[in-house]
N, CA, C and O atoms as a GROMACS GRO file, in nm:
protein
  552
    1UNK      N    1   2.371  -4.413   0.125
    1UNK     CA    2   2.238  -4.374   0.165
    1UNK      C    3   2.151  -4.498   0.168
    1UNK      O    4   2.150  -4.577   0.073
    2UNK      N    5   2.080  -4.516   0.273
    2UNK     CA    6   2.000  -4.637   0.292
    2UNK      C    7   1.885  -4.647   0.192
    2UNK      O    8   1.846  -4.757   0.153
    3UNK      N    9   1.832  -4.535   0.150
    3UNK     CA   10   1.718  -4.536   0.060
    3UNK      C   11   1.763  -4.498  -0.081
    3UNK      O   12   1.750  -4.382  -0.121
    4UNK      N   13   1.815  -4.592  -0.154
    4UNK     CA   14   1.869  -4.564  -0.287
    4UNK      C   15   1.759  -4.536  -0.390
    4UNK      O   16   1.788  -4.484  -0.498
    5UNK      N   17   1.636  -4.569  -0.358
    5UNK     CA   18   1.526  -4.546  -0.452
    5UNK      C   19   1.472  -4.403  -0.447
    5UNK      O   20   1.384  -4.368  -0.526
    6UNK      N   21   1.522  -4.322  -0.357
    6UNK     CA   22   1.472  -4.185  -0.344
    6UNK      C   23   1.509  -4.101  -0.465
    6UNK      O   24   1.616  -4.116  -0.522
    7UNK      N   25   1.418  -4.014  -0.503
    7UNK     CA   26   1.442  -3.923  -0.615
    7UNK      C   27   1.544  -3.817  -0.577
    7UNK      O   28   1.636  -3.788  -0.653
    8UNK      N   29   1.528  -3.761  -0.463
    8UNK     CA   30   1.618  -3.656  -0.416
    8UNK      C   31   1.731  -3.721  -0.338
    8UNK      O   32   1.708  -3.789  -0.238
    9UNK      N   33   1.854  -3.700  -0.385
    9UNK     CA   34   1.968  -3.767  -0.323
    9UNK      C   35   2.063  -3.672  -0.252
    9UNK      O   36   2.161  -3.717  -0.192
   10UNK      N   37   2.037  -3.541  -0.258
   10UNK     CA   38   2.128  -3.444  -0.197
   10UNK      C   39   2.058  -3.374  -0.081
   10UNK      O   40   1.944  -3.328  -0.093
   11UNK      N   41   2.127  -3.367   0.029
   11UNK     CA   42   2.073  -3.301   0.148
   11UNK      C   43   2.140  -3.165   0.162
   11UNK      O   44   2.260  -3.151   0.139
   12UNK      N   45   2.061  -3.065   0.201
   12UNK     CA   46   2.112  -2.931   0.221
   12UNK      C   47   2.083  -2.889   0.364
   12UNK      O   48   1.970  -2.902   0.411
   13UNK      N   49   2.183  -2.839   0.430
   13UNK     CA   50   2.165  -2.789   0.567
   13UNK      C   51   2.192  -2.640   0.565
   13UNK      O   52   2.294  -2.595   0.513
   14UNK      N   53   2.100  -2.564   0.620
   14UNK     CA   54   2.111  -2.418   0.618
   14UNK      C   55   2.100  -2.366   0.761
   14UNK      O   56   2.015  -2.413   0.838
   15UNK      N   57   2.183  -2.272   0.795
   15UNK     CA   58   2.177  -2.208   0.926
   15UNK      C   59   2.102  -2.077   0.912
   15UNK      O   60   2.132  -1.996   0.825
   16UNK      N   61   2.003  -2.057   0.999
   16UNK     CA   62   1.921  -1.937   0.996
   16UNK      C   63   1.922  -1.869   1.132
   16UNK      O   64   1.937  -1.935   1.235
   17UNK      N   65   1.907  -1.736   1.131
   17UNK     CA   66   1.884  -1.667   1.257
   17UNK      C   67   1.737  -1.688   1.292
   17UNK      O   68   1.658  -1.729   1.207
   18UNK      N   69   1.700  -1.660   1.415
   18UNK     CA   70   1.564  -1.688   1.462
   18UNK      C   71   1.458  -1.618   1.377
   18UNK      O   72   1.354  -1.677   1.347
   19UNK      N   73   1.484  -1.492   1.337
   19UNK     CA   74   1.386  -1.418   1.257
   19UNK      C   75   1.365  -1.485   1.121
   19UNK      O   76   1.252  -1.494   1.073
   20UNK      N   77   1.473  -1.532   1.058
   20UNK     CA   78   1.461  -1.601   0.930
   20UNK      C   79   1.384  -1.732   0.946
   20UNK      O   80   1.299  -1.766   0.862
   21UNK      N   81   1.412  -1.805   1.052
   21UNK     CA   82   1.344  -1.931   1.079
   21UNK      C   83   1.195  -1.909   1.097
   21UNK      O   84   1.114  -1.983   1.042
   22UNK      N   85   1.158  -1.807   1.175
   22UNK     CA   86   1.017  -1.776   1.197
   22UNK      C   87   0.949  -1.736   1.067
   22UNK      O   88   0.834  -1.773   1.042
   23UNK      N   89   1.018  -1.660   0.985
   23UNK     CA   90   0.962  -1.617   0.857
   23UNK      C   91   0.941  -1.737   0.764
   23UNK      O   92   0.840  -1.744   0.695
   24UNK      N   93   1.036  -1.831   0.763
   24UNK     CA   94   1.021  -1.952   0.683
   24UNK      C   95   0.900  -2.032   0.730
   24UNK      O   96   0.820  -2.078   0.648
   25UNK      N   97   0.888  -2.050   0.859
   25UNK     CA   98   0.774  -2.125   0.915
   25UNK      C   99   0.642  -2.059   0.878
   25UNK      O  100   0.549  -2.125   0.833
   26UNK      N  101   0.636  -1.926   0.897
   26UNK     CA  102   0.514  -1.850   0.869
   26UNK      C  103   0.476  -1.858   0.720
   26UNK      O  104   0.361  -1.885   0.687
   27UNK      N  105   0.573  -1.835   0.632
   27UNK     CA  106   0.544  -1.835   0.489
   27UNK      C  107   0.502  -1.973   0.440
   27UNK      O  108   0.408  -1.986   0.361
   28UNK      N  109   0.571  -2.076   0.486
   28UNK     CA  110   0.534  -2.212   0.446
   28UNK      C  111   0.392  -2.244   0.493
   28UNK      O  112   0.314  -2.302   0.418
   29UNK      N  113   0.360  -2.208   0.617
   29UNK     CA  114   0.226  -2.233   0.671
   29UNK      C  115   0.119  -2.159   0.592
   29UNK      O  116   0.015  -2.217   0.560
   30UNK      N  117   0.144  -2.032   0.559
   30UNK     CA  118   0.046  -1.952   0.485
   30UNK      C  119   0.020  -2.008   0.346
   30UNK      O  120  -0.089  -1.989   0.292
   31UNK      N  121   0.117  -2.075   0.287
   31UNK     CA  122   0.099  -2.133   0.154
   31UNK      C  123   0.055  -2.280   0.162
   31UNK      O  124   0.039  -2.345   0.059
   32UNK      N  125   0.037  -2.330   0.283
   32UNK     CA  126  -0.010  -2.466   0.301
   32UNK      C  127   0.093  -2.570   0.260
   32UNK      O  128   0.058  -2.678   0.212
   33UNK      N  129   0.220  -2.539   0.280
   33UNK     CA  130   0.328  -2.628   0.239
   33UNK      C  131   0.417  -2.662   0.358
   33UNK      O  132   0.420  -2.591   0.458
   34UNK      N  133   0.489  -2.772   0.343
   34UNK     CA  134   0.594  -2.800   0.441
   34UNK      C  135   0.708  -2.703   0.413
   34UNK      O  136   0.714  -2.641   0.307
   35UNK      N  137   0.798  -2.690   0.508
   35UNK     CA  138   0.912  -2.599   0.488
   35UNK      C  139   0.996  -2.645   0.369
   35UNK      O  140   1.042  -2.562   0.290
   36UNK      N  141   1.017  -2.775   0.356
   36UNK     CA  142   1.096  -2.828   0.244
   36UNK      C  143   1.028  -2.798   0.110
   36UNK      O  144   1.094  -2.755   0.016
   37UNK      N  145   0.896  -2.822   0.102
   37UNK     CA  146   0.824  -2.795  -0.023
   37UNK      C  147   0.826  -2.646  -0.056
   37UNK      O  148   0.839  -2.607  -0.172
   38UNK      N  149   0.812  -2.563   0.047
   38UNK     CA  150   0.815  -2.418   0.026
   38UNK      C  151   0.950  -2.377  -0.032
   38UNK      O  152   0.955  -2.298  -0.127
   39UNK      N  153   1.058  -2.428   0.023
   39UNK     CA  154   1.192  -2.394  -0.026
   39UNK      C  155   1.211  -2.445  -0.168
   39UNK      O  156   1.269  -2.376  -0.251
   40UNK      N  157   1.163  -2.566  -0.197
   40UNK     CA  158   1.174  -2.619  -0.333
   40UNK      C  159   1.101  -2.529  -0.432
   40UNK      O  160   1.153  -2.501  -0.540
   41UNK      N  161   0.981  -2.484  -0.398
   41UNK     CA  162   0.905  -2.397  -0.487
   41UNK      C  163   0.980  -2.265  -0.511
   41UNK      O  164   0.981  -2.213  -0.623
   42UNK      N  165   1.043  -2.212  -0.407
   42UNK     CA  166   1.121  -2.090  -0.424
   42UNK      C  167   1.239  -2.113  -0.517
   42UNK      O  168   1.267  -2.031  -0.604
   43UNK      N  169   1.308  -2.225  -0.498
   43UNK     CA  170   1.424  -2.256  -0.582
   43UNK      C  171   1.384  -2.274  -0.728
   43UNK      O  172   1.454  -2.228  -0.818
   44UNK      N  173   1.272  -2.340  -0.750
   44UNK     CA  174   1.226  -2.368  -0.886
   44UNK      C  175   1.146  -2.253  -0.946
   44UNK      O  176   1.099  -2.262  -1.059
   45UNK      N  177   1.132  -2.145  -0.872
   45UNK     CA  178   1.058  -2.026  -0.917
   45UNK      C  179   0.914  -2.061  -0.955
   45UNK      O  180   0.859  -2.004  -1.049
   46UNK      N  181   0.855  -2.154  -0.884
   46UNK     CA  182   0.716  -2.189  -0.906
   46UNK      C  183   0.629  -2.087  -0.836
   46UNK      O  184   0.668  -2.030  -0.734
   47UNK      N  185   0.512  -2.065  -0.889
   47UNK     CA  186   0.421  -1.968  -0.830
   47UNK      C  187   0.373  -2.011  -0.692
   47UNK      O  188   0.343  -2.129  -0.669
   48UNK      N  189   0.367  -1.917  -0.602
   48UNK     CA  190   0.313  -1.940  -0.469
   48UNK      C  191   0.189  -1.854  -0.455
   48UNK      O  192   0.200  -1.735  -0.424
   49UNK      N  193   0.073  -1.912  -0.477
   49UNK     CA  194  -0.051  -1.836  -0.476
   49UNK      C  195  -0.136  -1.881  -0.359
   49UNK      O  196  -0.150  -2.001  -0.334
   50UNK      N  197  -0.194  -1.786  -0.288
   50UNK     CA  198  -0.284  -1.818  -0.177
   50UNK      C  199  -0.400  -1.720  -0.172
   50UNK      O  200  -0.417  -1.648  -0.073
   51UNK      N  201  -0.477  -1.717  -0.276
   51UNK     CA  202  -0.594  -1.631  -0.280
   51UNK      C  203  -0.560  -1.484  -0.298
   51UNK      O  204  -0.634  -1.397  -0.251
   52UNK      N  205  -0.451  -1.456  -0.366
   52UNK     CA  206  -0.414  -1.318  -0.388
   52UNK      C  207  -0.493  -1.261  -0.504
   52UNK      O  208  -0.532  -1.333  -0.596
   53UNK      N  209  -0.515  -1.132  -0.499
   53UNK     CA  210  -0.582  -1.064  -0.608
   53UNK      C  211  -0.480  -1.035  -0.715
   53UNK      O  212  -0.374  -0.980  -0.686
   54UNK      N  213  -0.509  -1.069  -0.838
   54UNK     CA  214  -0.421  -1.037  -0.948
   54UNK      C  215  -0.493  -0.938  -1.039
   54UNK      O  216  -0.616  -0.939  -1.049
   55UNK      N  217  -0.417  -0.855  -1.102
   55UNK     CA  218  -0.472  -0.750  -1.187
   55UNK      C  219  -0.490  -0.805  -1.328
   55UNK      O  220  -0.397  -0.859  -1.386
   56UNK      N  221  -0.610  -0.790  -1.382
   56UNK     CA  222  -0.629  -0.836  -1.519
   56UNK      C  223  -0.572  -0.734  -1.616
   56UNK      O  224  -0.535  -0.623  -1.576
   57UNK      N  225  -0.566  -0.771  -1.741
   57UNK     CA  226  -0.499  -0.690  -1.842
   57UNK      C  227  -0.560  -0.551  -1.859
   57UNK      O  228  -0.486  -0.453  -1.871
   58UNK      N  229  -0.692  -0.541  -1.858
   58UNK     CA  230  -0.757  -0.411  -1.880
   58UNK      C  231  -0.729  -0.317  -1.763
   58UNK      O  232  -0.704  -0.198  -1.783
   59UNK      N  233  -0.734  -0.369  -1.640
   59UNK     CA  234  -0.702  -0.285  -1.524
   59UNK      C  235  -0.556  -0.246  -1.526
   59UNK      O  236  -0.521  -0.133  -1.492
   60UNK      N  237  -0.469  -0.339  -1.566
   60UNK     CA  238  -0.326  -0.309  -1.576
   60UNK      C  239  -0.298  -0.197  -1.675
   60UNK      O  240  -0.218  -0.108  -1.649
   61UNK      N  241  -0.366  -0.202  -1.790
   61UNK     CA  242  -0.349  -0.095  -1.890
   61UNK      C  243  -0.396   0.039  -1.835
   61UNK      O  244  -0.331   0.142  -1.853
   62UNK      N  245  -0.512   0.037  -1.768
   62UNK     CA  246  -0.566   0.160  -1.709
   62UNK      C  247  -0.471   0.215  -1.602
   62UNK      O  248  -0.449   0.335  -1.592
   63UNK      N  249  -0.418   0.123  -1.523
   63UNK     CA  250  -0.326   0.163  -1.417
   63UNK      C  251  -0.199   0.225  -1.475
   63UNK      O  252  -0.152   0.328  -1.425
   64UNK      N  253  -0.144   0.165  -1.580
   64UNK     CA  254  -0.025   0.222  -1.645
   64UNK      C  255  -0.056   0.358  -1.706
   64UNK      O  256   0.028   0.449  -1.704
   65UNK      N  257  -0.176   0.373  -1.761
   65UNK     CA  258  -0.217   0.501  -1.816
   65UNK      C  259  -0.217   0.608  -1.707
   65UNK      O  260  -0.170   0.720  -1.728
   66UNK      N  261  -0.271   0.573  -1.590
   66UNK     CA  262  -0.276   0.668  -1.479
   66UNK      C  263  -0.135   0.703  -1.430
   66UNK      O  264  -0.107   0.818  -1.397
   67UNK      N  265  -0.047   0.604  -1.426
   67UNK     CA  266   0.091   0.632  -1.385
   67UNK      C  267   0.158   0.725  -1.486
   67UNK      O  268   0.234   0.814  -1.448
   68UNK      N  269   0.130   0.705  -1.614
   68UNK     CA  270   0.184   0.795  -1.716
   68UNK      C  271   0.130   0.936  -1.699
   68UNK      O  272   0.202   1.033  -1.723
   69UNK      N  273   0.004   0.948  -1.658
   69UNK     CA  274  -0.053   1.082  -1.632
   69UNK      C  275   0.021   1.150  -1.518
   69UNK      O  276   0.047   1.271  -1.522
   70UNK      N  277   0.055   1.074  -1.416
   70UNK     CA  278   0.132   1.131  -1.304
   70UNK      C  279   0.267   1.179  -1.354
   70UNK      O  280   0.313   1.287  -1.318
   71UNK      N  281   0.331   1.097  -1.439
   71UNK     CA  282   0.459   1.139  -1.498
   71UNK      C  283   0.443   1.268  -1.577
   71UNK      O  284   0.530   1.355  -1.572
   72UNK      N  285   0.334   1.280  -1.651
   72UNK     CA  286   0.306   1.402  -1.726
   72UNK      C  287   0.290   1.521  -1.631
   72UNK      O  288   0.340   1.630  -1.659
   73UNK      N  289   0.220   1.499  -1.519
   73UNK     CA  290   0.203   1.606  -1.421
   73UNK      C  291   0.338   1.651  -1.366
   73UNK      O  292   0.362   1.770  -1.349
   74UNK      N  293   0.425   1.557  -1.338
   74UNK     CA  294   0.558   1.590  -1.287
   74UNK      C  295   0.635   1.669  -1.392
   74UNK      O  296   0.704   1.766  -1.358
   75UNK      N  297   0.624   1.629  -1.519
   75UNK     CA  298   0.692   1.703  -1.626
   75UNK      C  299   0.638   1.846  -1.637
   75UNK      O  300   0.714   1.939  -1.660
   76UNK      N  301   0.506   1.863  -1.620
   76UNK     CA  302   0.448   1.997  -1.625
   76UNK      C  303   0.501   2.083  -1.510
   76UNK      O  304   0.532   2.201  -1.529
   77UNK      N  305   0.512   2.025  -1.394
   77UNK     CA  306   0.566   2.100  -1.280
   77UNK      C  307   0.711   2.138  -1.306
   77UNK      O  308   0.752   2.250  -1.279
   78UNK      N  309   0.789   2.044  -1.359
   78UNK     CA  310   0.929   2.073  -1.390
   78UNK      C  311   0.940   2.182  -1.496
   78UNK      O  312   1.023   2.272  -1.485
   79UNK      N  313   0.855   2.174  -1.598
   79UNK     CA  314   0.856   2.275  -1.702
   79UNK      C  315   0.823   2.413  -1.644
   79UNK      O  316   0.894   2.511  -1.670
   80UNK      N  317   0.715   2.420  -1.566
   80UNK     CA  318   0.676   2.548  -1.507
   80UNK      C  319   0.782   2.601  -1.411
   80UNK      O  320   0.806   2.721  -1.404
   81UNK      N  321   0.847   2.511  -1.340
   81UNK     CA  322   0.953   2.554  -1.249
   81UNK      C  323   1.069   2.613  -1.327
   81UNK      O  324   1.120   2.719  -1.291
   82UNK      N  325   1.110   2.548  -1.434
   82UNK     CA  326   1.220   2.598  -1.515
   82UNK      C  327   1.181   2.726  -1.588
   82UNK      O  328   1.263   2.816  -1.604
   83UNK      N  329   1.056   2.734  -1.632
   83UNK     CA  330   1.010   2.851  -1.706
   83UNK      C  331   0.999   2.972  -1.613
   83UNK      O  332   1.044   3.081  -1.647
   84UNK      N  333   0.939   2.952  -1.496
   84UNK     CA  334   0.918   3.061  -1.402
   84UNK      C  335   1.034   3.078  -1.305
   84UNK      O  336   1.043   3.180  -1.236
   85UNK      N  337   1.122   2.981  -1.300
   85UNK     CA  338   1.233   2.978  -1.205
   85UNK      C  339   1.185   2.978  -1.060
   85UNK      O  340   1.257   3.018  -0.969
   86UNK      N  341   1.060   2.931  -1.041
   86UNK     CA  342   1.009   2.925  -0.905
   86UNK      C  343   0.894   2.826  -0.898
   86UNK      O  344   0.806   2.823  -0.985
   87UNK      N  345   0.895   2.747  -0.796
   87UNK     CA  346   0.781   2.660  -0.766
   87UNK      C  347   0.762   2.665  -0.616
   87UNK      O  348   0.860   2.660  -0.540
   88UNK      N  349   0.641   2.674  -0.573
   88UNK     CA  350   0.614   2.683  -0.430
   88UNK      C  351   0.656   2.555  -0.356
   88UNK      O  352   0.637   2.444  -0.406
   89UNK      N  353   0.711   2.574  -0.239
   89UNK     CA  354   0.751   2.460  -0.156
   89UNK      C  355   0.630   2.373  -0.124
   89UNK      O  356   0.641   2.251  -0.115
   90UNK      N  357   0.516   2.437  -0.108
   90UNK     CA  358   0.393   2.364  -0.078
   90UNK      C  359   0.358   2.268  -0.192
   90UNK      O  360   0.317   2.155  -0.167
   91UNK      N  361   0.374   2.314  -0.317
   91UNK     CA  362   0.347   2.229  -0.433
   91UNK      C  363   0.439   2.107  -0.434
   91UNK      O  364   0.394   1.995  -0.457
   92UNK      N  365   0.565   2.129  -0.410
   92UNK     CA  366   0.662   2.019  -0.411
   92UNK      C  367   0.634   1.921  -0.297
   92UNK      O  368   0.644   1.800  -0.316
   93UNK      N  369   0.601   1.972  -0.182
   93UNK     CA  370   0.572   1.883  -0.068
   93UNK      C  371   0.448   1.798  -0.096
   93UNK      O  372   0.446   1.678  -0.066
   94UNK      N  373   0.346   1.860  -0.153
   94UNK     CA  374   0.224   1.785  -0.186
   94UNK      C  375   0.252   1.679  -0.291
   94UNK      O  376   0.203   1.566  -0.281
   95UNK      N  377   0.331   1.715  -0.391
   95UNK     CA  378   0.366   1.621  -0.496
   95UNK      C  379   0.448   1.505  -0.440
   95UNK      O  380   0.424   1.389  -0.473
   96UNK      N  381   0.545   1.537  -0.356
   96UNK     CA  382   0.629   1.433  -0.296
   96UNK      C  383   0.547   1.338  -0.209
   96UNK      O  384   0.566   1.216  -0.214
   97UNK      N  385   0.455   1.394  -0.131
   97UNK     CA  386   0.370   1.311  -0.045
   97UNK      C  387   0.284   1.217  -0.129
   97UNK      O  388   0.273   1.098  -0.099
   98UNK      N  389   0.224   1.271  -0.234
   98UNK     CA  390   0.140   1.189  -0.322
   98UNK      C  391   0.222   1.081  -0.392
   98UNK      O  392   0.175   0.968  -0.409
   99UNK      N  393   0.343   1.115  -0.430
   99UNK     CA  394   0.430   1.020  -0.497
   99UNK      C  395   0.460   0.901  -0.405
   99UNK      O  396   0.452   0.786  -0.447
  100UNK      N  397   0.495   0.930  -0.279
  100UNK     CA  398   0.527   0.822  -0.185
  100UNK      C  399   0.402   0.741  -0.148
  100UNK      O  400   0.411   0.620  -0.124
  101UNK      N  401   0.287   0.806  -0.142
  101UNK     CA  402   0.163   0.732  -0.117
  101UNK      C  403   0.135   0.635  -0.231
  101UNK      O  404   0.095   0.521  -0.209
  102UNK      N  405   0.157   0.682  -0.356
  102UNK     CA  406   0.135   0.596  -0.472
  102UNK      C  407   0.233   0.479  -0.471
  102UNK      O  408   0.194   0.366  -0.499
  103UNK      N  409   0.359   0.505  -0.439
  103UNK     CA  410   0.456   0.396  -0.431
  103UNK      C  411   0.415   0.293  -0.326
  103UNK      O  412   0.428   0.172  -0.349
  104UNK      N  413   0.365   0.339  -0.213
  104UNK     CA  414   0.320   0.247  -0.109
  104UNK      C  415   0.203   0.162  -0.158
  104UNK      O  416   0.198   0.042  -0.131
  105UNK      N  417   0.110   0.223  -0.231
  105UNK     CA  418  -0.003   0.147  -0.285
  105UNK      C  419   0.043   0.046  -0.389
  105UNK      O  420  -0.008  -0.066  -0.394
  106UNK      N  421   0.140   0.085  -0.473
  106UNK     CA  422   0.192  -0.008  -0.572
  106UNK      C  423   0.259  -0.127  -0.505
  106UNK      O  424   0.249  -0.240  -0.553
  107UNK      N  425   0.326  -0.101  -0.396
  107UNK     CA  426   0.392  -0.208  -0.323
  107UNK      C  427   0.296  -0.307  -0.260
  107UNK      O  428   0.336  -0.418  -0.226
  108UNK      N  429   0.171  -0.269  -0.246
  108UNK     CA  430   0.071  -0.358  -0.185
  108UNK      C  431   0.011  -0.456  -0.285
  108UNK      O  432  -0.053  -0.554  -0.244
  109UNK      N  433   0.029  -0.435  -0.414
  109UNK     CA  434  -0.036  -0.517  -0.516
  109UNK      C  435  -0.014  -0.667  -0.494
  109UNK      O  436  -0.111  -0.743  -0.497
  110UNK      N  437   0.110  -0.712  -0.473
  110UNK     CA  438   0.126  -0.858  -0.459
  110UNK      C  439   0.060  -0.917  -0.335
  110UNK      O  440   0.039  -1.038  -0.329
  111UNK      N  441   0.026  -0.835  -0.237
  111UNK     CA  442  -0.025  -0.886  -0.110
  111UNK      C  443  -0.176  -0.864  -0.092
  111UNK      O  444  -0.231  -0.901   0.012
  112UNK      N  445  -0.240  -0.807  -0.190
  112UNK     CA  446  -0.384  -0.779  -0.178
  112UNK      C  447  -0.465  -0.908  -0.180
  112UNK      O  448  -0.440  -0.997  -0.261
  113UNK      N  449  -0.559  -0.915  -0.093
  113UNK     CA  450  -0.655  -1.025  -0.095
  113UNK      C  451  -0.769  -0.984  -0.190
  113UNK      O  452  -0.787  -0.866  -0.218
  114UNK      N  453  -0.843  -1.080  -0.238
  114UNK     CA  454  -0.949  -1.050  -0.334
  114UNK      C  455  -1.051  -0.951  -0.280
  114UNK      O  456  -1.102  -0.867  -0.354
  115UNK      N  457  -1.082  -0.960  -0.151
  115UNK     CA  458  -1.183  -0.870  -0.094
  115UNK      C  459  -1.130  -0.730  -0.068
  115UNK      O  460  -1.207  -0.642  -0.031
  116UNK      N  461  -1.001  -0.706  -0.087
  116UNK     CA  462  -0.942  -0.574  -0.065
  116UNK      C  463  -0.927  -0.495  -0.195
  116UNK      O  464  -0.887  -0.379  -0.192
  117UNK      N  465  -0.961  -0.556  -0.307
  117UNK     CA  466  -0.941  -0.496  -0.438
  117UNK      C  467  -1.013  -0.362  -0.453
  117UNK      O  468  -0.953  -0.263  -0.495
  118UNK      N  469  -1.140  -0.359  -0.417
  118UNK     CA  470  -1.220  -0.238  -0.437
  118UNK      C  471  -1.169  -0.121  -0.352
  118UNK      O  472  -1.157  -0.009  -0.401
  119UNK      N  473  -1.138  -0.148  -0.227
  119UNK     CA  474  -1.086  -0.043  -0.139
  119UNK      C  475  -0.953   0.011  -0.193
  119UNK      O  476  -0.929   0.131  -0.190
  120UNK      N  477  -0.868  -0.079  -0.242
  120UNK     CA  478  -0.738  -0.039  -0.296
  120UNK      C  479  -0.757   0.049  -0.420
  120UNK      O  480  -0.690   0.152  -0.434
  121UNK      N  481  -0.848   0.009  -0.508
  121UNK     CA  482  -0.874   0.088  -0.629
  121UNK      C  483  -0.928   0.227  -0.594
  121UNK      O  484  -0.894   0.324  -0.661
  122UNK      N  485  -1.010   0.238  -0.489
  122UNK     CA  486  -1.062   0.369  -0.447
  122UNK      C  487  -0.949   0.457  -0.395
  122UNK      O  488  -0.946   0.576  -0.425
  123UNK      N  489  -0.856   0.400  -0.319
  123UNK     CA  490  -0.742   0.477  -0.268
  123UNK      C  491  -0.657   0.529  -0.383
  123UNK      O  492  -0.616   0.646  -0.383
  124UNK      N  493  -0.630   0.442  -0.481
  124UNK     CA  494  -0.549   0.483  -0.596
  124UNK      C  495  -0.621   0.591  -0.674
  124UNK      O  496  -0.560   0.690  -0.715
  125UNK      N  497  -0.750   0.573  -0.696
  125UNK     CA  498  -0.828   0.671  -0.771
  125UNK      C  499  -0.828   0.808  -0.702
  125UNK      O  500  -0.811   0.911  -0.767
  126UNK      N  501  -0.847   0.807  -0.569
  126UNK     CA  502  -0.846   0.934  -0.495
  126UNK      C  503  -0.710   1.000  -0.502
  126UNK      O  504  -0.700   1.122  -0.516
  127UNK      N  505  -0.604   0.920  -0.494
  127UNK     CA  506  -0.469   0.974  -0.501
  127UNK      C  507  -0.440   1.032  -0.639
  127UNK      O  508  -0.378   1.138  -0.651
  128UNK      N  509  -0.484   0.963  -0.742
  128UNK     CA  510  -0.461   1.013  -0.878
  128UNK      C  511  -0.540   1.142  -0.903
  128UNK      O  512  -0.490   1.232  -0.970
  129UNK      N  513  -0.660   1.152  -0.850
  129UNK     CA  514  -0.737   1.275  -0.864
  129UNK      C  515  -0.667   1.389  -0.793
  129UNK      O  516  -0.666   1.502  -0.842
  130UNK      N  517  -0.608   1.360  -0.677
  130UNK     CA  518  -0.533   1.460  -0.602
  130UNK      C  519  -0.412   1.506  -0.683
  130UNK      O  520  -0.378   1.624  -0.681
  131UNK      N  521  -0.347   1.413  -0.755
  131UNK     CA  522  -0.234   1.446  -0.839
  131UNK      C  523  -0.276   1.544  -0.949
  131UNK      O  524  -0.205   1.640  -0.978
  132UNK      N  525  -0.391   1.519  -1.009
  132UNK     CA  526  -0.438   1.606  -1.116
  132UNK      C  527  -0.464   1.747  -1.060
  132UNK      O  528  -0.430   1.846  -1.125
  133UNK      N  529  -0.523   1.756  -0.941
  133UNK     CA  530  -0.549   1.886  -0.879
  133UNK      C  531  -0.419   1.960  -0.847
  133UNK      O  532  -0.412   2.081  -0.865
  134UNK      N  533  -0.318   1.888  -0.801
  134UNK     CA  534  -0.190   1.951  -0.769
  134UNK      C  535  -0.124   2.006  -0.894
  134UNK      O  536  -0.077   2.119  -0.893
  135UNK      N  537  -0.121   1.928  -1.001
  135UNK     CA  538  -0.052   1.973  -1.123
  135UNK      C  539  -0.128   2.089  -1.189
  135UNK      O  540  -0.067   2.172  -1.255
  136UNK      N  541  -0.259   2.094  -1.173
  136UNK     CA  542  -0.338   2.201  -1.232
  136UNK      C  543  -0.308   2.334  -1.163
  136UNK      O  544  -0.325   2.441  -1.223
  137UNK      N  545  -0.264   2.328  -1.040
  137UNK     CA  546  -0.235   2.449  -0.966
  137UNK      C  547  -0.104   2.514  -1.003
  137UNK      O  548  -0.080   2.629  -0.967
  138UNK      N  549  -0.017   2.443  -1.074
  138UNK     CA  550   0.116   2.496  -1.108
  138UNK      C  551   0.112   2.584  -1.229
  138UNK      O  552   0.215   2.637  -1.271
   0.00000   0.00000   0.00000
């Protein structure tokens, strides 16, 4: 190697399909890094932050409490179903829809921008209130 003073002495060549290549270019650009630096950060498991909203401890505790309440609601529905040997299809469909909506909202957490925090919290709050109404009907 002509440049013996270089810190990095190993070269890696990777073959990508066009979609992977475009995704690498896009992600590196969004984080303000070169493609090589972006890959190094991924390999070293270094944080890649670009103005994302992070949840503080108190909100995280509140959020976990609400998720536990949903679990309690599901347990109440299961108990009533087993006790009565019947649960309305409408109740199950509403519960399933709310469950998938909540999962979708949870999946958005890593991608939220700071200015989207309030709108996201309102959606979660409305969904959780809907969950309480559904479980009360069983």
